[in-house]
N, C-alpha and C positions, 0 to 999 in steps of 0.2 A: 213757161217751159224751163225745166231744169238744165243747168249746164255742167252736171256732173256731181260727184258725190258732195254731201254737205260737210261742212268743217267738224261737225260732231262725229259723223261716220269716219272721217280720216283721223281724227284724234283716238277713237276706239280702236281702229286698225293698227295704229303705230303703237299703242299700248300692247295689243296682243302680241304683235311682231317681236317687240322689246322683250316681253315676258317669256316667250316661246325661245327666243335666242339665249337669253340668261339660263333658262332651265337646261337647254341643250349643252351650253358651255360648262355649266355647273356639273351636270351629268358626266360630261366627257373627262373633266378635271378629276371627279370621284373615281370614275373607272380607272383612269391611268394611276391614281394614287394606290387603289386597292391592288393593282397588278404589281406596283412596287413593293408594296406591303408583303403580299404572299411570296415574292421572289426570296425573301429572307429565309423562307424554308429550305431553299436550295444552297444554302450557305455551306461551303466547303469545309470539311472537318480540319482543324489545324489553323484556320484563319485567325488572326490576332482579334482578340476581343475588342481592342481599341478601335481597330478598323472598322467592326460592325457597329460599335456605339457612335462613331464619328459619321459613317454613312447614314445611320438612322437619324441622327442629330440634323443633318441637312434636310431631310424629309419631314421634319417637324416632331420626332419622338423626343421625349424627355426621359431622363433615368429616373426611377422610383427606389432610391436606396432602401427606403423603409420596407419594401417587399422583396428585396434580395434574399435568398437562401444560402446559407453557408454550406460548405462541402458535405456531401452524404458519405455513407461508407466506402464508395467507390472514389471520393475525392473530387466529384462533380459539384460545382457551385452554380448557382442561377442568379442572373440579374435580370430585372424587369425594366423594360421601357414601355412609355405609354404615348399614343398620340391623340390628344384631344380633338374630336370632330364635333362640328355643330349638329344639333338634332336635324333630321331624325337618323342620322347615321350613327352616332356615339362613338366611344373611344375604341382604339384599336390597341392591342398589346403584343409585345414581342418578348419572349422569355428566351434568353441566351444562356445555354448550358455550357461551361467551360471547366477546363482544367489546365492550370500552370500558364494561364494567358492565352491558351487556345482553344477556340470554339469546338464543342463536340458536336452540338446540334442548336438550331434555332426553331422554337415553335411558335406559331402565331396564334391568336385568340381573339375573337370578336363576341363580346357578350351579347347574348339574345335579348 
């Protein structure tokens, strides 16, 4: 007569529980990161550009000076920040539109 589950069964059960826990934690972390990312769209006009760049840097965004766009006819310049994410998520982009050191708007972009 058997006196409980086999060692093989217990090993498989532990692997499944650990995998499910890891997936859950990663999913929650990614959801939290996405909420923080989308929050940049609500940046108040006039906020110093340096403050936005600093806050984005804390969240793992990096400035892409090669993709910055100089002032247009209205004097609005754009700088780009990117957060590299592992697949299958991919990178997230912030485009900070600003005039004279103050933010006019922030747009977010996630490539398809």
